[in-house]
C-alpha positions as MATLAB code, in Angstrom:
seq = 'MRSTAVERIVVQATKQEKKAISEKAKKFGLPVAELMRRGAVAYNSKAADEELGIVADAAMNAANRASDSIDEVLAFVEASNKRIAAMEAKAAKARKAA';
ca = [
     107.181  144.686  119.019;
     104.906  143.192  116.427;
     103.923  145.095  113.345;
     100.386  145.212  112.129;
      99.653  143.080  109.017;
      98.455  145.398  106.235;
      99.303  143.423  103.081;
      96.805  141.005  101.559;
      97.725  137.696   99.905;
      95.053  135.825   97.992;
      95.420  132.049   98.165;
      93.547  129.728   95.812;
      92.099  126.650   97.459;
      89.448  124.056   96.738;
      86.283  124.013   98.912;
      87.653  120.977  100.725;
      91.044  122.711  101.411;
      89.342  125.842  102.609;
      87.199  123.821  104.975;
      90.115  121.955  106.303;
      92.159  125.111  106.828;
      89.180  126.790  108.530;
      88.582  123.876  110.813;
      92.287  123.699  111.781;
      92.362  127.429  112.555;
      89.245  127.017  114.682;
      90.786  124.025  116.459;
      93.834  126.129  117.404;
      91.783  129.190  118.207;
      93.469  131.246  115.477;
      92.189  133.350  112.659;
      92.810  131.686  109.307;
      95.281  134.449  108.348;
      97.348  133.846  111.453;
      97.416  130.085  110.815;
      98.470  130.668  107.249;
     101.263  133.071  108.347;
     102.537  130.692  110.949;
     102.535  127.781  108.437;
     104.426  129.817  105.888;
     107.014  130.925  108.442;
     107.393  127.355  109.803;
     107.871  125.854  106.350;
     111.468  124.801  106.052;
     112.308  124.155  102.405;
     115.945  123.118  103.113;
     114.720  120.181  105.245;
     112.172  119.254  102.617;
     114.807  119.505   99.892;
     117.070  117.208  101.916;
     114.304  114.724  102.438;
     113.444  114.744   98.724;
     117.118  114.215   97.928;
     117.173  111.175  100.123;
     114.010  109.795   98.518;
     115.380  110.524   95.056;
     118.649  108.682   95.914;
     116.736  105.686   97.257;
     114.575  105.634   94.078;
     117.678  105.761   91.848;
     119.298  102.933   93.826;
     116.126  100.866   93.562;
     115.992  101.544   89.800;
     119.638  100.509   89.402;
     119.031   97.257   91.322;
     115.945   96.555   89.210;
     117.944   97.194   86.033;
     120.738   94.885   87.166;
     118.147   92.167   88.027;
     116.506   92.555   84.600;
     119.912   92.228   82.895;
     120.638   89.035   84.876;
     117.243   87.537   83.936;
     117.753   88.415   80.230;
     121.215   86.750   80.234;
     119.704   83.690   81.897;
     116.864   83.580   79.304;
     119.337   83.946   76.453;
     121.424   81.113   77.724;
     118.397   78.971   78.239;
     117.174   79.659   74.678;
     120.604   78.518   73.413;
     120.371   75.281   75.390;
     116.867   74.701   74.059;
     117.892   75.344   70.481;
     120.825   72.916   70.883;
     118.528   70.261   72.341;
     116.007   70.750   69.499;
     118.750   70.570   66.854;
     120.072   67.301   68.449;
     116.522   65.869   68.538;
     115.920   66.817   64.885;
     119.258   65.254   63.826;
     118.322   62.041   65.778;
     114.932   61.902   63.999;
     116.590   62.154   60.588;
     119.068   59.409   61.456;
     116.323   57.074   62.555;
];
């Protein structure tokens, strides 16, 4: 047995959101209030939390890989700078000797 809805909940929405909600309710042949109730009941925050956790883990892994790559590039650049400095010092010494 279904109870009669007697409590009111005010929901803030933009004009565009209100229009979209109204159109969706009309498409399904439901009053807006019934569409909103069904949407609220169907919302599963545990599943959303799990999905967000998966996305957060993937983002963290990507950030860690990017950080590792940056560290490798910086080490390569540092080694390259040392080789260049050594070559420049050798060339300067050769110019002085000539």
